[in-house]
C-alpha positions as CSV (number, residue, x, y, z in Angstrom):
1,R,126.5,109.4,101.1
2,E,123.5,107.2,101.7
3,L,125.4,104.1,100.6
4,R,128.3,105.0,102.8
5,D,125.9,105.4,105.7
6,R,124.4,102.0,105.1
7,Y,127.8,100.3,104.6
8,I,129.2,101.8,107.9
9,R,126.1,100.7,109.8
10,Y,126.7,97.2,108.5
11,V,130.5,97.2,109.3
12,V,129.8,98.5,112.9
13,A,127.1,95.8,113.4
14,R,129.4,93.1,112.1
15,Y,132.7,94.0,113.9
16,A,132.0,96.2,116.9
17,G,131.7,93.2,119.2
18,M,135.4,92.2,118.4
19,H,138.8,93.5,119.5
20,I,139.3,96.1,116.7
21,T,140.4,99.7,116.0
22,W,138.9,101.9,113.3
23,Q,141.4,103.3,110.9
24,G,139.2,105.2,108.5
25,V,140.7,105.1,105.0
26,Q,144.1,104.2,103.5
27,E,146.4,107.3,103.2
28,F,143.7,110.0,103.7
29,E,146.0,112.6,102.1
30,E,145.5,110.9,98.7
31,Y,141.7,111.5,98.7
32,E,140.5,114.7,97.0
33,N,138.2,115.5,99.9
34,G,139.8,113.3,102.6
35,R,139.1,115.5,105.5
36,T,135.4,115.9,104.7
37,L,135.0,112.2,104.0
38,L,136.7,111.1,107.2
39,K,134.7,113.6,109.3
40,E,131.5,112.0,108.0
41,I,132.8,108.4,108.5
42,G,134.4,109.2,111.9
43,E,131.3,110.8,113.3
44,L,129.2,107.9,112.2
45,L,131.6,105.5,113.9
46,K,131.5,107.6,117.0
47,K,127.7,107.6,117.0
48,L,127.1,103.9,116.1
49,D,129.9,102.0,117.9
50,P,128.4,101.1,121.4
51,Y,131.9,100.1,122.6
52,Q,133.7,103.2,121.4
53,H,136.7,101.4,119.9
54,P,139.7,103.6,119.2
55,R,139.3,105.7,116.0
56,S,141.9,107.2,113.7
57,T,142.9,106.9,110.0
58,H,145.8,105.6,108.0
59,T,148.1,108.3,106.6
60,V,151.1,109.0,104.4
61,E,152.9,110.5,107.5
62,T,150.6,111.7,110.3
63,S,146.9,111.9,110.9
64,S,147.3,114.8,113.4
65,P,145.9,117.4,111.0
66,L,142.5,115.8,111.5
67,Y,142.6,115.6,115.3
68,G,140.9,118.9,115.8
69,D,137.8,117.7,113.9
70,G,136.7,115.9,117.1
71,W,136.0,112.3,115.9
72,M,139.5,110.9,116.4
73,D,140.8,109.7,119.7
74,H,144.4,108.8,118.8
75,I,146.9,109.9,116.2
76,L,148.3,107.4,113.8
77,Y,151.7,107.6,112.0
78,Q,153.4,106.0,109.0
79,S,156.8,107.6,109.6
80,S,160.2,106.9,111.2
81,D,161.0,110.7,111.2
82,D,161.6,111.6,114.8
83,N,161.2,115.3,113.9
84,V,157.5,114.6,113.3
85,G,156.8,112.3,116.2
86,A,158.8,114.1,118.9
87,I,157.5,117.6,118.1
88,E,153.9,116.5,117.7
89,H,154.0,114.8,121.1
90,Q,154.4,118.3,122.5
91,L,151.6,119.7,120.5
92,Y,148.7,117.3,121.0
93,A,147.3,115.7,124.2
94,A,146.5,112.4,122.6
95,P,147.7,108.8,122.4
96,F,150.2,108.2,119.5
97,V,150.4,105.0,117.5
98,N,153.0,104.4,114.8
99,S,151.7,101.7,112.5
100,E,154.5,101.8,109.9
101,F,157.8,103.2,111.1
102,A,159.4,100.2,109.4
103,Y,159.0,96.6,108.3
104,E,161.7,94.1,109.1
105,D,163.3,92.4,106.1
106,S,164.8,89.2,107.5
107,G,165.1,87.4,104.1
108,A,161.7,87.8,102.3
109,G,162.9,90.8,100.4
110,R,162.2,94.5,100.2
111,T,159.8,96.5,98.0
112,H,159.6,99.8,99.8
113,P,162.1,102.2,101.4
114,H,160.8,101.5,104.9
115,H,161.6,97.8,104.5
116,V,164.8,97.6,106.5
117,D,167.2,95.1,108.1
118,T,166.7,93.9,111.6
119,N,169.2,96.3,113.3
120,E,167.6,99.3,111.6
121,F,164.1,98.0,112.6
122,R,165.2,97.8,116.2
123,R,166.6,101.3,116.3
124,R,163.5,102.7,114.8
125,L,161.4,100.7,117.2
126,W,163.1,102.2,120.3
127,N,163.2,105.7,118.8
128,S,159.5,105.6,118.1
129,S,159.0,104.7,121.8
130,M,161.2,107.6,122.9
131,D,158.9,109.9,120.8
132,G,156.1,108.7,123.1
133,Q,154.4,106.4,120.5
134,Y,153.0,102.9,120.6
135,P,154.6,100.9,117.7
136,Y,153.4,98.1,115.5
137,F,155.5,95.2,114.3
138,G,155.7,94.1,110.7
139,N,157.9,91.7,108.7
140,T,158.1,91.7,104.9
141,G,157.5,88.0,104.9
142,T,154.3,88.0,107.0
143,Y,152.4,91.2,106.6
144,G,150.8,90.3,103.3
145,G,150.7,93.8,101.9
146,G,150.3,94.4,98.2
147,K,151.6,91.5,96.2
148,S,153.6,90.1,99.2
149,G,152.5,86.7,100.4
150,V,152.5,85.4,104.0
151,E,155.4,83.0,104.6
152,P,155.3,81.2,108.1
153,Q,159.0,80.8,108.3
154,Y,159.4,84.5,109.1
155,L,157.0,84.5,112.0
156,D,160.0,83.8,114.4
157,S,162.3,86.4,112.8
158,P,165.1,88.1,114.7
159,G,163.0,91.3,114.7
160,A,160.0,89.5,116.2
161,K,162.3,88.3,119.1
162,Q,163.6,91.8,119.6
163,M,160.0,93.1,119.6
164,T,159.3,90.5,122.4
165,V,162.2,92.0,124.4
166,W,160.6,95.4,123.9
167,F,157.2,94.2,124.9
168,D,158.4,92.3,128.0
169,F,160.3,95.3,129.1
170,F,157.5,97.9,128.8
171,S,155.0,95.4,130.3
172,R,157.0,95.9,133.6
173,T,156.5,99.7,133.4
174,R,153.6,102.0,133.8
175,H,153.9,102.8,130.1
176,W,150.7,104.8,129.9
177,E,152.2,107.4,132.2
178,L,155.7,107.7,130.6
179,E,156.5,111.0,129.0
180,P,159.6,112.1,127.0
181,Y,162.3,113.4,129.3
182,F,165.0,115.8,128.3
183,D,167.5,116.2,131.1
184,V,169.8,113.7,129.5
185,D,172.9,113.7,127.3
186,G,174.0,110.8,125.1
187,G,170.6,109.3,124.6
188,R,166.8,109.9,124.4
189,A,164.6,109.2,127.4
190,L,161.2,108.6,128.9
191,A,160.3,109.2,132.5
192,L,157.6,108.7,135.1
193,E,157.6,111.5,137.6
194,R,155.1,112.7,140.1
195,P,154.6,116.2,141.5
196,R,155.0,116.6,145.3
197,D,154.8,119.5,147.7
198,E,158.6,119.7,147.9
199,G,159.2,119.2,144.2
200,V,159.2,116.4,141.7
201,E,159.3,112.7,142.7
202,G,161.3,110.6,140.3
203,I,160.0,107.0,139.9
204,E,161.3,105.6,136.6
205,Y,163.6,106.6,133.7
206,I,164.3,104.8,130.5
207,V,167.2,106.0,128.3
208,Y,167.7,104.7,124.8
209,V,171.4,104.9,123.7
210,E,171.4,104.4,119.9
211,K,175.1,105.1,119.6
212,A,176.9,103.6,122.6
213,G,178.9,106.2,124.4
214,P,178.9,108.3,127.6
215,V,175.5,109.0,129.1
216,E,174.6,111.6,131.7
217,I,171.2,112.1,133.3
218,V,169.9,114.6,135.9
219,L,167.4,113.1,138.4
220,P,165.5,114.1,141.6
221,K,167.6,113.0,144.5
222,H,166.5,109.5,145.6
223,S,168.0,106.0,145.8
224,Y,167.7,104.2,142.5
225,D,168.1,100.8,141.0
226,I,170.0,100.8,137.8
227,A,170.6,98.3,135.0
228,W,171.6,98.1,131.3
229,I,169.3,96.1,129.0
230,N,170.5,94.6,125.8
231,P,167.6,95.3,123.3
232,I,168.7,92.4,121.1
233,D,168.3,89.6,123.5
234,G,167.0,91.2,126.7
235,Q,170.0,90.4,128.8
236,V,170.1,92.6,131.9
237,T,173.4,93.9,133.4
238,K,172.6,95.2,136.9
239,L,174.8,98.0,138.4
240,K,175.3,99.1,141.9
241,G,172.4,101.3,143.1
242,F,173.1,104.9,143.7
243,K,171.6,108.0,145.4
244,A,172.4,111.2,143.7
245,E,171.0,114.0,141.5
246,R,173.2,113.1,138.5
247,W,174.4,109.8,137.0
248,S,176.9,109.3,134.3
249,G,178.4,106.1,132.7
250,E,178.7,104.1,129.6
251,P,177.1,100.9,128.2
252,P,178.7,97.5,128.8
253,S,179.9,97.4,125.2
254,K,180.0,99.7,122.1
255,D,179.0,97.2,119.4
256,H,175.3,98.0,119.4
257,D,172.6,100.1,121.0
258,W,171.6,99.8,124.7
259,V,168.7,100.7,127.1
260,L,169.5,102.2,130.5
261,H,166.8,101.6,133.1
262,I,166.8,103.7,136.3
263,S,163.9,103.1,138.7
264,R,162.7,103.0,142.2
265,E,161.2,99.5,142.1
266,G,159.8,99.7,145.6
267,R,158.1,102.9,144.9
268,K,156.8,101.7,141.6
269,E,155.3,98.6,143.2
270,G,153.5,100.9,145.6
271,L,151.6,102.6,142.8
272,R,148.6,100.3,142.9
273,S,146.2,102.4,140.7
274,Y,145.9,101.4,137.1
275,K,143.5,104.1,136.2
276,F,144.6,105.3,132.8
277,E,144.1,109.0,133.7
278,S,146.0,108.7,136.9
279,R,147.8,112.1,136.4
280,A,146.9,115.2,134.5
281,I,148.4,115.9,131.1
282,V,150.0,119.4,131.3
283,M,150.8,120.7,127.8
284,Q,153.4,123.3,127.3
285,E,152.6,126.6,125.8
286,V,154.3,126.9,122.4
287,E,156.3,130.1,122.1
288,Q,154.9,132.0,119.0
289,N,156.8,135.2,119.4
290,P,159.4,135.1,116.6
291,K,161.7,137.4,118.6
292,R,162.0,134.8,121.3
293,A,162.6,131.9,118.9
294,P,166.3,130.9,118.7
295,F,166.0,130.3,114.9
296,E,164.6,131.9,111.8
297,I,163.5,130.9,108.3
298,A,166.5,131.6,106.1
299,S,165.1,130.3,102.9
300,P,163.2,130.3,100.6
301,A,164.1,134.0,100.5
302,D,161.7,134.8,97.6
303,D,158.1,135.8,98.2
304,T,156.8,133.3,95.6
305,L,156.9,129.5,95.4
306,S,156.2,127.4,92.4
307,I,154.4,124.1,93.0
308,S,156.2,122.6,90.0
309,K,159.7,123.5,91.2
310,P,160.4,122.2,94.7
311,A,161.9,125.0,96.8
312,A,164.9,124.5,99.1
313,Y,164.2,125.4,102.7
314,E,166.6,126.1,105.6
315,A,166.2,127.1,109.3
316,K,169.2,128.9,110.9
317,L,170.0,129.4,114.5
318,T,170.0,133.0,115.5
319,R,171.7,132.3,118.9
320,E,173.6,129.3,120.2
321,T,173.0,128.0,123.7
322,R,173.3,124.7,125.5
323,A,169.6,124.2,124.8
324,T,170.1,124.6,121.1
325,R,172.9,122.0,121.0
326,S,170.4,119.7,119.3
327,M,167.3,121.0,117.4
328,M,164.4,119.2,115.7
329,Y,162.3,121.0,113.0
330,L,158.9,120.4,111.6
331,W,157.5,122.4,108.6
332,T,153.7,122.4,108.0
333,A,151.6,124.3,105.5
334,E,148.1,124.8,104.3
335,V,146.3,126.8,101.6
336,P,143.6,128.8,103.5
337,G,140.1,128.2,102.1
338,E,140.7,124.7,100.8
339,E,139.6,123.1,104.1
340,Q,142.1,120.3,103.5
341,S,143.9,120.9,106.9
342,V,147.6,121.3,107.3
343,R,150.2,119.0,105.7
344,V,153.8,118.2,106.6
345,I,155.9,119.6,103.9
346,G,159.4,119.2,105.4
347,T,161.4,118.1,108.4
348,G,164.9,119.0,109.7
349,A,166.9,122.1,109.3
350,K,167.4,121.7,105.5
351,G,165.6,120.1,102.6
352,A,163.1,120.7,99.8
353,F,159.4,121.5,100.3
354,R,157.0,118.7,99.5
355,I,153.9,120.8,98.6
356,P,151.0,118.5,97.7
357,K,149.2,119.1,94.4
358,R,145.4,119.3,94.6
359,P,143.0,119.1,91.6
360,G,141.1,122.3,91.1
361,R,143.4,124.5,93.0
362,V,143.2,128.1,91.9
363,F,146.5,130.0,91.2
364,P,147.9,132.1,92.5
365,S,147.1,130.9,96.1
366,T,148.4,131.7,99.5
367,L,150.6,129.2,101.2
368,A,150.7,129.6,105.0
369,V,153.8,127.8,106.4
370,R,154.5,127.2,110.1
371,L,157.9,126.1,111.3
372,Y,158.1,124.3,114.7
373,G,161.5,124.0,116.3
374,M,162.2,122.0,119.5
375,N,165.4,122.4,121.5
376,A,167.3,119.9,123.6
377,N,165.2,120.8,126.6
378,G,161.9,120.0,124.9
379,K,160.8,123.6,124.5
380,V,158.9,124.2,121.2
381,Y,158.9,127.5,119.3
382,S,156.8,128.4,116.3
383,V,157.6,130.8,113.4
384,F,155.0,131.7,110.8
385,R,155.4,132.9,107.2
386,V,153.3,133.3,104.1
387,W,154.3,132.8,100.4
388,K,152.5,133.3,97.2
389,L,152.0,129.9,95.5
390,I,152.0,129.7,91.7
391,E,152.0,126.8,89.2
């Protein structure tokens, strides 16, 4: 501990004057006492850094389990799973950064599952944004990870150009105020809305249409400017403005994904304040009454789980409504008393639990599992269940 203290003091003195972020350790879940170690490191950084640079830690999937310890000020992801990002955005009032949703392979080769082609990289980039995250860019020829070298010819890759389209587009928005928006069919959306005495004032709406087809969105009644943006090259196709509470239409073509931009440009220009807390963050109250949840845990049906035999899980709808036409699911678990915080052990309606092994764990143990489900309206429900965990 004394050596770590001395080392961190040196690192802060050496780097705090630069444009940096603190990212703790690499994949904190792989440390035997990762939570305790990071609490020590994070509190030292918080105490010693006079400029209070952003603090988080790298992760296998999400660093959110550590957010409650008080030293982190943003949540970091290494995941392209929208079940994780979209649901956690409704659970935590924090900034979200996705450092490894994908690396673009534009010819240098792939060594990991998240090394993907340019089109898949672009789709993950925009879906990450719709989850409410700030994304990183990486190319397998330039990131220099592991045994990979840095090859300058990949600096100007197709994905880098498409990331430029993304950057230029969001630079023209009040991105720090955008929140996921759910009154849309045929795509995923972000919106900037402001409360007024007579209701909600709509200012800007961004809809990502991954699979080109009909789109319908419900809006506060105002006059709007509207355009389709090609996320590949940034080309803008302007449409005739409209004034209505509902808009429907289709992208200019069906050969790739599109971005629909609906805004009141005159009103947006009138928002002169760039204060980063210019509106309050109102978090929803997660419904924890199982009788009100529109789903249930159908399996595992047994009362005992074996850590050596991955158990199949399934969530089933108990009632079908328009709101349940699309559902996202996030399964988390912890062993009370281990103080290792919760872990994501599954996503989606079906799969097999990924229960992390931990040296020194005493069996039998209690495994406390919480299933979060989010419907098409953005409402989150939580169901809790306990299993006996054996070897």
